[in-house]
C-alpha positions as CSV (number, residue, x, y, z in Angstrom):
1,X,20.5,-4.9,9.1
2,X,18.7,-8.1,8.2
3,X,18.3,-9.6,4.7
4,X,14.6,-8.8,4.7
5,X,15.5,-5.1,5.2
6,X,17.6,-5.3,2.0
7,X,14.5,-6.8,0.3
8,X,12.3,-3.9,1.5
9,X,14.9,-1.3,0.3
10,X,15.0,-3.0,-3.1
11,X,11.2,-3.0,-3.4
12,X,11.1,0.7,-2.5
13,X,13.8,1.7,-5.0
14,X,12.3,-0.5,-7.7
15,X,8.9,1.0,-7.2
16,X,10.3,4.5,-7.3
17,X,12.1,3.8,-10.6
18,X,8.8,2.6,-12.1
19,X,7.1,5.7,-10.9
20,X,9.7,7.8,-12.7
21,X,9.6,5.5,-15.8
22,X,5.8,5.9,-16.0
23,X,6.0,9.7,-16.6
24,X,3.2,10.2,-14.0
25,X,5.3,12.8,-12.4
26,X,6.5,15.9,-14.3
27,X,9.9,15.6,-15.9
28,X,12.6,16.8,-13.5
29,X,15.0,17.8,-16.3
30,X,18.1,16.9,-14.3
31,X,21.4,15.7,-15.6
32,X,21.1,12.6,-13.3
33,X,19.0,9.7,-14.6
34,X,17.3,9.0,-11.3
35,X,14.9,6.4,-12.8
36,X,17.7,4.2,-14.0
37,X,19.8,4.7,-10.8
38,X,16.8,3.7,-8.7
39,X,16.2,0.8,-10.9
40,X,19.8,-0.4,-10.8
41,X,20.0,0.0,-7.0
42,X,16.6,-1.6,-6.5
43,X,17.4,-4.6,-8.7
44,X,20.7,-5.2,-6.8
45,X,18.8,-5.2,-3.5
46,X,16.1,-7.5,-4.9
47,X,18.8,-10.1,-5.2
48,X,18.3,-10.5,-1.4
49,X,15.1,-12.3,-2.0
50,X,17.2,-15.3,-3.0
51,X,18.2,-15.6,0.7
52,X,14.9,-15.0,2.5
53,X,12.6,-17.6,1.0
54,X,12.5,-21.4,1.8
55,X,15.4,-23.4,0.3
56,X,14.1,-26.0,-2.1
57,X,14.1,-26.9,-5.8
58,X,11.8,-24.0,-6.7
59,X,14.0,-21.6,-4.7
60,X,17.1,-22.8,-6.6
61,X,15.5,-22.2,-10.0
62,X,14.1,-18.9,-8.8
63,X,17.5,-17.8,-7.4
64,X,19.2,-18.5,-10.7
65,X,16.5,-16.6,-12.7
66,X,16.6,-13.7,-10.3
67,X,20.4,-13.5,-10.4
68,X,20.4,-13.5,-14.2
69,X,17.7,-10.9,-14.2
70,X,19.7,-8.6,-11.9
71,X,22.7,-9.0,-14.2
72,X,20.6,-8.1,-17.2
73,X,19.2,-5.1,-15.3
74,X,22.7,-3.9,-14.6
75,X,23.5,-4.3,-18.4
76,X,20.3,-2.5,-19.4
77,X,20.9,0.4,-17.0
78,X,24.4,0.7,-18.3
79,X,23.1,0.9,-21.9
80,X,20.6,3.5,-20.8
81,X,23.2,5.5,-18.9
82,X,25.3,5.6,-22.0
83,X,22.3,6.6,-24.0
84,X,21.5,9.5,-21.6
85,X,25.1,10.5,-21.8
86,X,24.5,11.6,-25.4
87,X,22.2,14.3,-24.1
88,X,20.2,15.9,-27.0
89,X,22.4,14.3,-29.7
90,X,19.6,12.2,-31.3
91,X,21.8,11.1,-34.1
92,X,24.2,9.4,-31.7
93,X,21.3,7.9,-29.8
94,X,19.9,6.5,-33.0
95,X,23.3,5.1,-34.0
96,X,23.6,3.3,-30.7
97,X,20.1,2.0,-30.8
98,X,20.7,0.6,-34.3
99,X,24.0,-1.0,-33.2
100,X,22.3,-2.6,-30.2
101,X,19.4,-3.8,-32.5
102,X,21.9,-5.4,-34.8
103,X,23.8,-7.1,-32.0
104,X,21.7,-10.1,-30.8
105,X,24.4,-10.9,-28.2
106,X,23.5,-7.5,-26.5
107,X,19.9,-7.1,-27.6
108,X,18.4,-10.3,-26.2
109,X,20.3,-10.8,-22.9
110,X,20.3,-7.1,-21.9
111,X,17.3,-5.5,-23.5
112,X,14.6,-8.0,-24.5
113,X,14.8,-11.3,-22.5
114,X,17.3,-10.7,-19.7
115,X,15.6,-8.0,-17.6
116,X,12.3,-10.0,-17.7
117,X,14.1,-12.8,-15.8
118,X,14.2,-10.7,-12.7
119,X,10.4,-10.6,-12.7
120,X,10.1,-14.3,-13.6
121,X,12.6,-15.3,-10.9
122,X,10.7,-13.3,-8.2
123,X,7.4,-14.7,-9.5
124,X,8.9,-18.3,-9.2
125,X,9.9,-17.4,-5.6
126,X,6.3,-16.5,-5.0
127,X,5.1,-19.8,-6.3
128,X,6.7,-21.3,-3.1
129,X,3.6,-19.9,-1.3
130,X,0.9,-20.8,-3.8
131,X,-0.7,-23.3,-1.4
132,X,-0.6,-21.2,1.8
133,X,-0.8,-17.6,0.4
134,X,-2.6,-18.2,-2.9
135,X,-4.0,-14.7,-3.5
136,X,-0.7,-12.9,-2.6
137,X,1.3,-15.4,-4.8
138,X,-1.0,-14.8,-7.7
139,X,-0.6,-11.1,-7.2
140,X,3.1,-11.4,-7.8
141,X,2.8,-13.9,-10.7
142,X,0.1,-12.0,-12.6
143,X,1.6,-8.6,-11.9
144,X,5.0,-9.7,-13.2
145,X,3.3,-10.7,-16.5
146,X,1.3,-7.5,-16.5
147,X,4.4,-5.3,-16.2
148,X,5.9,-6.9,-19.3
149,X,2.6,-6.8,-21.2
150,X,2.0,-3.1,-20.3
151,X,5.6,-2.2,-21.4
152,X,6.0,-4.3,-24.6
153,X,2.4,-4.5,-25.9
154,X,0.4,-1.6,-24.4
155,X,3.4,0.8,-24.1
156,X,1.5,2.4,-21.2
157,X,3.6,3.8,-18.4
158,X,0.6,4.1,-16.0
159,X,-0.4,0.5,-16.4
160,X,3.2,-0.6,-16.0
161,X,3.5,1.4,-12.8
162,X,0.2,0.1,-11.4
163,X,1.3,-3.5,-12.2
164,X,4.6,-2.8,-10.4
165,X,2.6,-1.5,-7.4
166,X,0.8,-4.9,-7.2
167,X,4.0,-6.8,-7.8
168,X,5.9,-4.9,-5.0
169,X,2.9,-5.1,-2.7
170,X,2.7,-8.9,-3.2
171,X,6.4,-9.5,-2.6
172,X,6.2,-7.2,0.5
173,X,3.2,-9.2,1.9
174,X,5.0,-12.5,1.3
175,X,8.0,-11.1,3.1
176,X,5.7,-10.0,6.0
177,X,3.8,-13.3,6.0
178,X,7.0,-15.4,6.0
179,X,8.2,-13.4,9.0
180,X,4.9,-13.8,10.8
181,X,5.0,-17.6,10.3
182,X,8.6,-17.8,11.6
183,X,7.7,-15.8,14.7
184,X,4.8,-18.1,15.7
């Protein structure tokens, strides 16, 4: 299996997680938190983008940001797994949420800022192609911002999912375009 296949798997898992997060589908009411498992697996596979794009200064910065974002996603998913482990105990969930909110060493790197670094890192990777694939690069950059805006400001799952579709499509097209250029 090639690295680009790992990237594609990551994109599919990541998109599936955002579909589940969006609540577009009916709630499955299972004891397994598929949304966060898909998100965790997808984020880990998205780390492969660090190896498929051109090696330069932009790639180095993007790789660091992407890696930090993946680490933060792992932490966030762990927190969410613990939260879902409380089941219907809303008091315990509220106590954990309060503890996390009062712990800036957890709140910022794993809930507020850290997970966004994955999107920022992948958007910076896309900037490598701004001159040759302007529209596709802008799809990734703008959609990464739209995902955060729709989650933090609009609190709209459908907008978040649609932004993720554009983000994933843009990265997939860059992956395909890069391969087409190498095969010429």
